C-alpha positions as CSV (number, residue, x, y, z in Angstrom):
1,M,0.0,0.0,0.0
2,T,1.3,3.4,-0.9
3,L,0.3,6.3,1.3
4,P,-0.9,9.5,-0.6
5,K,1.6,12.2,-1.3
6,T,-1.1,14.5,-2.8
7,I,-4.6,14.9,-1.3
8,L,-7.3,16.6,-3.3
9,V,-9.8,18.5,-1.1
10,P,-12.9,19.8,-3.0
11,H,-14.4,22.9,-1.3
12,D,-17.8,24.3,-1.8
13,F,-17.5,27.1,0.8
14,G,-19.8,25.2,3.2
15,T,-19.3,24.1,6.8
16,S,-18.8,20.5,5.8
17,S,-16.0,21.5,3.4
18,D,-14.3,23.5,6.1
19,H,-14.4,20.5,8.4
20,A,-13.0,18.2,5.7
21,L,-10.2,20.8,5.0
22,A,-9.2,20.9,8.7
23,Y,-9.2,17.1,8.8
24,A,-7.1,16.9,5.6
25,V,-4.6,19.4,6.9
26,E,-4.0,17.2,10.0
27,L,-3.8,14.1,7.8
28,A,-1.4,15.8,5.4
29,K,0.9,16.7,8.4
30,A,0.9,13.1,9.5
31,L,1.6,11.8,6.0
32,S,3.9,14.6,4.8
33,A,1.6,15.1,1.9
34,E,0.6,18.1,-0.2
35,L,-2.9,19.4,-0.3
36,V,-4.6,20.7,-3.4
37,V,-7.8,22.5,-2.5
38,M,-10.2,23.0,-5.4
39,H,-13.5,24.5,-6.1
40,A,-15.5,23.3,-9.1
41,Y,-18.4,25.3,-10.4
42,E,-20.9,25.3,-13.3
43,I,-22.1,28.4,-15.1
44,P,-25.9,28.0,-15.3
45,V,-27.6,27.7,-18.7
46,I,-31.4,28.4,-18.6
47,G,-33.5,26.9,-21.3
48,F,-36.6,28.5,-22.8
49,P,-38.9,27.2,-25.5
50,D,-37.4,29.8,-27.9
51,G,-33.7,29.3,-27.0
52,A,-31.4,29.4,-24.0
53,M,-29.9,32.1,-21.8
54,V,-26.2,31.7,-21.2
55,A,-24.2,33.6,-18.7
56,T,-22.2,36.6,-20.0
57,P,-18.4,36.6,-19.9
58,E,-18.5,39.2,-17.2
59,L,-20.6,36.9,-15.0
60,A,-18.2,34.0,-15.6
61,T,-15.3,36.3,-14.7
62,R,-17.0,37.4,-11.5
63,V,-17.8,33.8,-10.5
64,L,-14.1,32.8,-11.1
65,E,-12.8,35.8,-9.1
66,G,-15.3,35.1,-6.2
67,A,-14.2,31.4,-6.1
68,N,-10.5,32.4,-5.9
69,V,-11.3,34.9,-3.1
70,G,-13.4,32.2,-1.3
71,L,-10.6,29.7,-1.4
72,K,-8.0,32.2,-0.2
73,K,-10.3,32.9,2.8
74,A,-10.8,29.2,3.5
75,L,-7.1,28.6,3.5
76,E,-6.1,31.5,5.7
77,P,-6.4,29.6,9.0
78,F,-4.0,27.0,7.7
79,A,-1.2,29.3,6.5
80,A,1.1,28.4,9.4
81,S,0.2,24.7,9.4
82,G,3.5,23.6,7.8
83,V,1.6,21.8,5.1
84,A,2.1,22.6,1.4
85,I,-1.3,23.8,0.2
86,R,-2.2,25.1,-3.2
87,S,-5.6,26.0,-4.6
88,I,-7.3,25.7,-8.0
89,V,-10.6,26.6,-9.5
90,K,-12.2,24.7,-12.4
91,Q,-15.4,24.9,-14.3
92,G,-17.5,21.9,-14.9
93,P,-19.9,19.5,-13.2
94,P,-18.5,19.3,-9.7
95,W,-18.4,15.5,-9.2
96,Q,-16.9,14.9,-12.6
97,T,-14.4,17.7,-12.3
98,I,-13.2,16.4,-8.9
99,V,-12.6,12.9,-10.3
100,E,-10.8,14.2,-13.4
101,T,-8.7,16.6,-11.3
102,A,-7.6,13.8,-9.0
103,T,-6.5,11.8,-12.0
104,E,-4.7,14.8,-13.5
105,L,-2.8,15.6,-10.3
106,G,-2.0,12.0,-9.5
107,A,-3.7,12.5,-6.2
108,G,-3.6,9.5,-3.9
109,M,-6.7,10.5,-2.0
110,I,-9.7,12.7,-2.1
111,A,-10.9,14.2,1.2
112,M,-14.3,15.9,1.0
113,G,-17.2,17.1,3.1
114,T,-20.6,15.6,3.0
115,H,-23.8,17.5,3.9
116,G,-25.4,14.3,5.3
117,R,-28.7,14.8,3.5
118,H,-31.1,11.9,3.6
119,G,-34.3,11.0,1.9
120,L,-36.1,13.4,-0.5
121,P,-33.5,16.2,-0.3
122,R,-30.8,13.8,-1.3
123,A,-32.9,12.3,-4.1
124,L,-33.8,15.7,-5.5
125,L,-30.4,17.4,-5.1
126,G,-28.1,14.3,-5.7
127,S,-24.9,14.0,-3.8
128,V,-21.6,15.1,-5.2
129,A,-19.8,13.1,-2.5
130,E,-21.7,10.0,-3.4
131,K,-20.9,10.4,-7.1
132,V,-17.3,11.0,-6.4
133,V,-17.1,7.9,-4.1
134,R,-18.7,5.8,-6.9
135,S,-16.5,7.2,-9.7
136,A,-13.1,7.9,-8.2
137,H,-10.1,5.6,-8.8
138,V,-8.5,6.6,-5.5
139,P,-9.7,6.3,-1.9
140,V,-12.3,9.0,-0.9
141,L,-12.5,10.1,2.7
142,T,-15.8,11.7,3.5
143,V,-16.1,14.0,6.5
144,H,-19.5,15.0,7.9
145,S,-19.8,18.4,9.5
146,G,-20.2,16.8,12.9
147,D,-17.2,14.4,12.5
148,V,-14.4,16.9,13.3
149,K,-13.9,18.4,16.7
């Protein structure tokens, strides 16, 4: 068994992602691993009977800038952790982008938060974490908001 030298940490700016990041930082310390924290987003396309409305380039730029600012803010508490951390932002379906990025980076593990939805909310919204667990070719550590103290 080879321990991971790169851990991918998807971040959606929610509490569960913050908890997963904190857990991943401690895990990376213990394993002497690098963290790559990423945010994946989709630009909405709204369909109408007569066509579709696509976001403007200005909106896309603002989303990208906002994501970069959000990641920088999420990483601030870990600046002095001693762990090598870098961030990336990618556009695409989150679960698919996470899996593809893990492969591109040669990540040995994905550590991500889960919202812990059950029943109808999960059925209606789907679960990015579940899709990643089912699709990833590396181990996936899921951290629920209540799991980290």
